[in-house]
N, C-alpha and C positions, 0 to 999 in steps of 0.2 A: 599434524593438523586435524582438527576436527572439521567436518563437511556438514554440520548440523543447521538445519533450516529453522528460521523463525517466521512467524506470521506477521507482516506488517499492516497496518491501518491506517487509512489517509481518509480525510473528510474535507468537502468543499464547503464554502459559507451556506450553500444551501440544504445541506444535509446528505448529499450524495456520499456513501461511503464505499471505497473500494478495499477488499483486504486479499494478500494473497502472500504465497510464502516465497521467501528468497534467502541466500545464503550470508548476504551482506547488505549493509543500509545503501551501499553504493549500486549494487544490483537492484535493489528496490526501488531506488529513484529513477534505474532505467525503465522498469516495469510500470513504475507510475507514470512516466512520461508516456508509454506506448498505451496506457489504458485510458488516460486523459484524452488522447488524439482520437482514440475508438469513441469515446463518449461525446467528442467536440467541446470538452471544456479545457480551458487553459490550464497548463500543470501546475502553473504558479497560484492557482486557487485552492490547490489540495494541501493539507497541513497533517503531518504526521501525528496521529492521535495515539499510536500504542504499538509495541513490539511485543509479542506473546510468544511462547514455546507452543500453545495450543490456539487453535481458531477460536474466533467468539462465536457464539451461536445466536447471533441475530437474525430475526426473522424477516 
């Protein structure tokens, strides 16, 4: 089995984007929950916007 990581990007309605590496969509959802808690934003507000092999280069 391959243990390759992908970059998952989530965005909330206000335009806040979080992007991070995870080995699976399930792991990404757990990380999204933790990131949302850190930012004080409900995890339900974030929508999955992309799954990439390389990170996006947003400024």
